[in-house]
KEMI-62325 format. One line per 8 residues: number of its first residue (from 1); for each residue x, y, z of N, C-alpha, C, O. Coordinates in nm, 3 decimals, decimal comma. Each point is the difference from the previous one (the first is absolute). Layout:
<lobas>
NUM	X/Y/Z/X/Y/Z/X/Y/Z/X/Y/Z ~ ...
</lobas>
This chain:
<lobas>
1	21,445/37,258/-10,736/0,032/-0,055/0,121/0,153/0,020/0,038/0,092/0,000/-0,081 ~ -0,080/0,015/0,204/0,144/0,031/0,045/0,092/-0,137/-0,008/-0,048/-0,112/0,019 ~ 0,172/0,135/-0,046/0,100/-0,104/-0,014/0,002/-0,106/0,098/0,000/-0,120/-0,028 ~ 0,003/0,175/0,161/0,007/-0,092/0,116/-0,118/-0,092/-0,001/0,019/-0,120/0,025 ~ -0,150/0,169/-0,053/-0,121/-0,080/-0,005/0,007/-0,106/-0,121/-0,030/-0,118/0,018 ~ 0,069/0,164/-0,130/0,021/-0,099/-0,103/0,086/-0,122/0,033/-0,035/-0,117/-0,017 ~ 0,159/0,163/0,069/0,099/-0,098/0,054/-0,062/-0,097/0,096/0,015/-0,121/-0,020 ~ -0,088/0,169/0,131/-0,051/-0,086/0,118/-0,112/-0,085/-0,063/-0,011/-0,116/0,040
9	-0,069/0,159/-0,128/-0,113/-0,071/-0,060/0,064/-0,118/-0,088/-0,043/-0,115/0,008 ~ 0,148/0,153/-0,091/0,059/-0,098/-0,079/0,064/-0,112/0,070/-0,013/-0,114/-0,043 ~ 0,084/0,139/0,153/0,078/-0,094/0,087/-0,109/-0,088/0,073/0,019/-0,120/0,021 ~ -0,133/0,185/0,018/-0,095/-0,074/0,086/-0,074/-0,100/-0,102/-0,030/-0,113/0,039 ~ 0,006/0,149/-0,152/-0,072/-0,079/-0,101/0,085/-0,119/-0,052/-0,050/-0,105/-0,040 ~ 0,187/0,129/0,043/0,090/-0,114/-0,065/-0,024/-0,128/0,068/0,001/-0,104/-0,066 ~ -0,024/0,105/0,205/0,003/-0,113/0,065/-0,139/-0,100/-0,015/-0,005/-0,119/0,029 ~ -0,088/0,188/-0,072/-0,131/-0,083/-0,016/-0,036/-0,017/-0,161/-0,105/-0,051/-0,038
17	0,207/0,100/-0,048/-0,033/-0,009/-0,134/0,018/-0,146/-0,049/0,076/-0,078/0,057 ~ -0,152/0,046/-0,166/-0,001/-0,130/-0,056/0,085/0,018/-0,130/-0,048/0,057/-0,098 ~ 0,175/-0,105/0,100/0,099/0,033/-0,098/0,018/-0,108/-0,107/-0,019/-0,119/0,026 ~ 0,054/0,163/-0,147/0,037/-0,093/-0,110/0,138/-0,051/0,028/0,058/0,040/0,101 ~ -0,004/-0,123/-0,181/0,142/-0,048/0,005/0,087/0,108/-0,046/-0,046/0,088/-0,073 ~ 0,175/-0,088/0,112/0,087/0,094/-0,029/0,035/0,003/-0,148/0,015/-0,108/-0,058 ~ 0,000/0,218/-0,004/0,016/0,003/-0,154/0,140/0,077/-0,013/0,020/0,108/0,055 ~ 0,069/-0,174/-0,130/0,127/0,056/-0,022/-0,011/0,095/-0,119/-0,045/-0,039/-0,108
25	0,090/0,172/0,128/0,002/0,090/-0,105/0,157/0,051/-0,029/0,027/0,090/-0,080 ~ 0,061/-0,155/0,149/0,145/0,023/-0,029/0,042/0,140/0,063/-0,078/0,074/0,061 ~ 0,210/-0,048/-0,083/0,057/0,133/0,065/0,095/0,056/-0,113/0,029/-0,062/-0,102 ~ 0,012/0,182/0,136/0,091/0,079/-0,094/-0,061/0,031/-0,138/-0,114/0,045/-0,008 ~ 0,188/-0,070/-0,099/-0,041/0,022/-0,130/-0,097/-0,104/-0,059/-0,063/0,018/-0,105 ~ 0,058/-0,132/0,185/-0,097/-0,119/-0,049/-0,131/0,011/0,051/-0,079/-0,094/-0,016 ~ 0,040/0,213/0,085/-0,135/0,009/0,060/-0,100/-0,016/-0,103/0,001/0,071/-0,101 ~ -0,091/-0,163/0,122/-0,128/-0,032/-0,089/-0,111/0,091/0,032/-0,086/-0,033/0,082
33	0,084/0,164/-0,150/-0,111/0,088/0,030/-0,135/-0,049/-0,023/-0,094/0,037/0,070 ~ 0,080/-0,131/-0,183/-0,139/-0,053/-0,020/-0,059/-0,067/0,116/-0,119/0,016/0,026 ~ 0,202/-0,097/0,051/-0,053/-0,068/0,125/-0,054/0,104/0,094/-0,114/-0,008/0,047 ~ 0,202/0,108/-0,018/-0,041/0,098/0,092/-0,121/0,081/-0,041/-0,087/0,032/0,082 ~ 0,083/-0,001/-0,201/-0,120/0,075/-0,055/-0,131/-0,078/0,017/-0,104/0,051/0,042 ~ 0,117/-0,172/-0,075/-0,110/-0,086/0,021/-0,047/-0,017/0,147/-0,119/0,000/0,029 ~ 0,215/-0,013/0,061/-0,043/-0,007/0,145/-0,060/0,147/0,042/-0,096/0,007/0,077 ~ 0,155/0,105/-0,130/-0,054/0,120/0,048/-0,133/0,017/-0,054/-0,085/0,037/0,081
41	0,046/-0,057/-0,213/-0,119/0,014/-0,059/-0,116/-0,105/0,062/-0,120/0,028/-0,005 ~ 0,170/-0,145/0,062/-0,098/-0,092/0,056/-0,035/0,052/0,131/-0,113/-0,022/0,044 ~ 0,202/0,093/0,024/-0,026/0,048/0,130/-0,084/0,127/-0,005/-0,094/0,013/0,078 ~ 0,125/0,076/-0,164/-0,054/0,144/-0,009/-0,137/-0,016/-0,055/-0,093/0,072/0,039 ~ 0,077/-0,166/-0,131/-0,118/-0,011/-0,085/-0,038/0,117/-0,065/0,075/0,050/-0,084 ~ -0,201/0,007/0,117/-0,035/0,136/-0,070/0,048/0,125/0,062/-0,022/0,109/-0,053 ~ 0,091/-0,122/0,170/0,052/0,123/0,064/0,114/0,063/-0,078/0,083/-0,067/-0,062 ~ -0,085/0,195/0,069/0,115/0,073/-0,060/0,104/0,037/0,097/0,100/0,060/-0,038
49	-0,117/-0,091/0,158/0,102/0,027/0,117/0,020/-0,138/0,073/-0,086/-0,088/0,011 ~ 0,213/0,084/0,037/0,037/-0,118/0,078/0,086/0,046/0,122/0,065/0,102/-0,019 ~ -0,056/-0,158/0,130/0,094/0,035/0,108/0,134/-0,059/-0,022/0,006/-0,120/-0,027 ~ 0,092/0,184/0,035/0,134/-0,045/0,010/0,051/0,006/0,144/0,002/0,109/0,057 ~ 0,037/-0,209/-0,001/0,036/-0,009/0,145/0,146/-0,039/0,017/0,041/-0,108/-0,043 ~ 0,044/0,204/0,111/0,135/-0,029/0,019/0,013/-0,001/0,150/0,024/-0,105/0,060 ~ -0,040/0,228/0,004/0,001/-0,003/0,141/-0,088/0,111/0,063/-0,075/0,060/-0,078 ~ 0,076/-0,027/0,203/-0,100/0,084/0,055/0,004/0,141/-0,056/-0,103/0,068/0,004
57	0,222/-0,017/-0,059/0,014/0,139/-0,055/-0,001/0,009/-0,141/-0,010/0,109/-0,055 ~ 0,021/-0,226/-0,017/0,003/0,005/-0,143/-0,092/-0,090/-0,082/0,030/-0,055/-0,106 ~ -0,150/0,048/0,171/-0,114/-0,073/-0,084/-0,092/0,099/-0,050/-0,026/0,102/0,065 ~ -0,030/-0,130/-0,194/-0,079/0,108/-0,053/-0,105/-0,068/-0,105/0,002/-0,122/-0,020 ~ -0,080/0,197/-0,036/-0,077/-0,043/-0,120/0,063/0,034/-0,122/0,053/0,111/-0,012 ~ -0,054/-0,200/-0,087/0,058/0,039/-0,134/-0,102/-0,040/-0,106/-0,096/-0,072/0,026 ~ 0,124/0,123/-0,152/-0,077/-0,033/-0,119/0,035/-0,146/-0,044/0,118/-0,036/-0,006 ~ -0,213/-0,040/-0,023/0,019/-0,138/-0,059/0,074/0,009/-0,124/0,090/-0,082/-0,019
65	-0,118/0,177/-0,076/0,057/0,005/-0,120/0,156/0,027/0,004/0,079/-0,044/-0,084 ~ -0,046/0,119/0,187/0,142/0,027/0,011/0,075/-0,079/0,108/0,113/0,031/0,038 ~ -0,182/-0,136/0,010/0,048/-0,079/0,110/0,129/-0,065/-0,027/0,089/0,002/0,086 ~ -0,073/-0,061/-0,203/0,116/-0,071/-0,038/0,121/0,086/0,005/0,105/-0,047/0,046 ~ -0,112/0,178/-0,094/0,108/0,079/0,009/0,032/0,046/0,139/0,117/0,019/0,033 ~ -0,218/-0,002/0,050/0,018/0,034/0,142/0,090/-0,105/0,084/0,085/0,030/0,084 ~ -0,122/-0,157/-0,125/0,063/-0,108/0,093/0,123/-0,059/-0,069/0,067/-0,082/0,063 ~ -0,036/0,115/-0,178/0,128/-0,065/-0,074/0,120/0,022/0,086/0,078/-0,094/0,011
73	-0,051/0,204/0,051/0,123/0,014/0,079/0,011/-0,096/0,117/0,108/-0,026/0,052 ~ -0,213/-0,021/-0,016/-0,015/-0,085/0,124/-0,010/-0,145/-0,020/0,026/-0,080/0,090 ~ -0,068/0,041/-0,217/-0,015/-0,146/-0,030/0,123/-0,071/0,010/0,101/0,041/-0,058 ~ -0,102/-0,146/0,126/0,115/-0,087/0,015/0,100/0,052/0,106/0,102/-0,064/0,025 ~ -0,132/0,176/0,035/0,095/0,069/0,097/-0,065/0,028/0,138/0,069/0,010/0,101 ~ -0,207/0,001/-0,098/-0,059/0,034/0,115/-0,133/-0,085/0,026/-0,059/-0,053/-0,094 ~ 0,016/0,042/0,223/-0,116/-0,077/0,032/-0,107/0,123/0,018/0,024/0,104/0,060 ~ -0,147/-0,136/-0,124/-0,103/0,102/-0,001/-0,129/-0,073/-0,044/0,000/-0,109/-0,055
81	-0,113/0,183/0,087/-0,137/-0,029/-0,046/-0,069/0,091/-0,092/0,033/0,118/-0,006 ~ -0,124/-0,167/-0,064/-0,099/0,085/-0,076/-0,140/-0,051/0,050/-0,019/-0,120/0,024 ~ -0,069/0,208/-0,012/-0,125/-0,034/0,070/-0,119/0,060/-0,081/0,007/0,119/-0,031 ~ -0,109/-0,188/-0,003/-0,110/0,060/-0,068/-0,074/0,110/0,089/-0,009/-0,016/0,121 ~ -0,041/0,122/-0,180/-0,052/0,113/0,070/-0,088/-0,041/0,106/0,008/0,056/0,110 ~ -0,104/-0,159/-0,135/-0,094/-0,043/0,113/0,068/-0,100/0,107/-0,056/-0,038/0,103 ~ 0,181/0,005/-0,144/0,084/-0,081/0,095/-0,051/-0,151/-0,006/0,022/-0,074/0,096 ~ -0,087/0,031/-0,204/-0,049/-0,132/-0,007/0,093/-0,094/-0,071/-0,022/-0,121/0,002
89	0,130/0,173/-0,068/0,102/-0,072/-0,075/0,135/0,060/0,023/0,013/0,121/0,016 ~ 0,090/-0,207/-0,014/0,141/0,044/0,029/0,096/-0,075/-0,087/-0,025/-0,112/-0,045 ~ 0,134/0,178/0,024/0,115/-0,061/-0,070/0,125/0,024/0,103/0,027/0,107/0,054 ~ 0,034/-0,217/-0,042/0,133/0,001/0,086/0,108/-0,017/-0,085/0,005/-0,099/-0,074 ~ 0,088/0,189/0,075/0,133/-0,001/-0,084/0,122/-0,029/0,108/0,012/0,060/0,107 ~ 0,065/-0,151/-0,150/0,122/-0,021/0,070/0,127/0,031/-0,075/0,004/-0,003/-0,123 ~ 0,094/0,033/0,195/0,121/0,046/-0,059/0,080/-0,097/-0,082/0,100/0,037/-0,063 ~ -0,144/-0,161/0,063/0,071/-0,108/-0,063/-0,066/-0,015/-0,144/0,040/-0,092/-0,070
97	-0,138/0,178/0,023/-0,056/-0,010/-0,121/-0,121/-0,099/-0,002/-0,012/-0,077/-0,095 ~ -0,076/0,078/0,196/-0,120/-0,091/-0,002/-0,110/0,090/0,041/0,025/0,105/0,059 ~ -0,150/-0,143/-0,089/-0,113/0,077/0,046/-0,097/-0,105/0,027/0,018/-0,114/-0,042 ~ -0,134/0,153/0,118/-0,117/-0,081/0,007/-0,116/0,093/0,021/0,015/0,109/0,055 ~ -0,136/-0,155/-0,101/-0,120/0,090/0,013/-0,083/-0,072/0,114/0,018/-0,117/0,033 ~ -0,111/0,201/0,021/-0,078/-0,065/0,108/-0,134/0,079/0,011/-0,013/0,117/-0,036 ~ -0,083/-0,191/0,088/-0,132/0,060/0,036/-0,007/0,019/0,151/0,020/-0,095/0,075 ~ -0,047/0,214/-0,032/-0,002/0,023/0,140/-0,146/-0,035/0,051/-0,088/-0,028/-0,081
105	0,066/0,029/0,215/-0,138/-0,017/0,054/-0,058/0,135/0,037/-0,082/0,005/0,091 ~ 0,120/0,107/-0,158/-0,043/0,126/0,022/-0,040/0,066/-0,128/0,058/-0,024/-0,106 ~ -0,161/0,110/0,117/-0,027/0,088/-0,120/-0,033/0,144/0,062/-0,093/0,010/0,079 ~ 0,158/0,083/-0,110/-0,008/0,139/0,053/-0,140/0,067/-0,074/-0,018/0,001/-0,122 ~ -0,064/0,047/0,208/-0,126/0,058/-0,056/0,031/0,133/-0,042/0,066/0,073/0,075 ~ -0,110/-0,030/-0,195/0,021/0,133/-0,051/-0,104/0,090/0,045/0,002/0,119/-0,034
</lobas>
């Protein structure tokens, strides 16, 4: 899927998502990776790929097993999303070191 389509879908789905409470994972050297991995695994479930959403030109699909390494440079510094491949679940990350998971009202048919 093209970057701009991933980005547009993610931003459309954020408004209708049923979100959990914000979870603090900290910033800098104090980032709690276990909290982030738990969120990623709960959203990805059995999928081996997950969408990483930054902007119209830099959104892509990444491997779940390498996802923590992919996002570490951005945690606590950037706002971004991760989205299940069928777009039914989402994680929103904020630059202040918090995340929340959500269930969208959409499921992409494969």
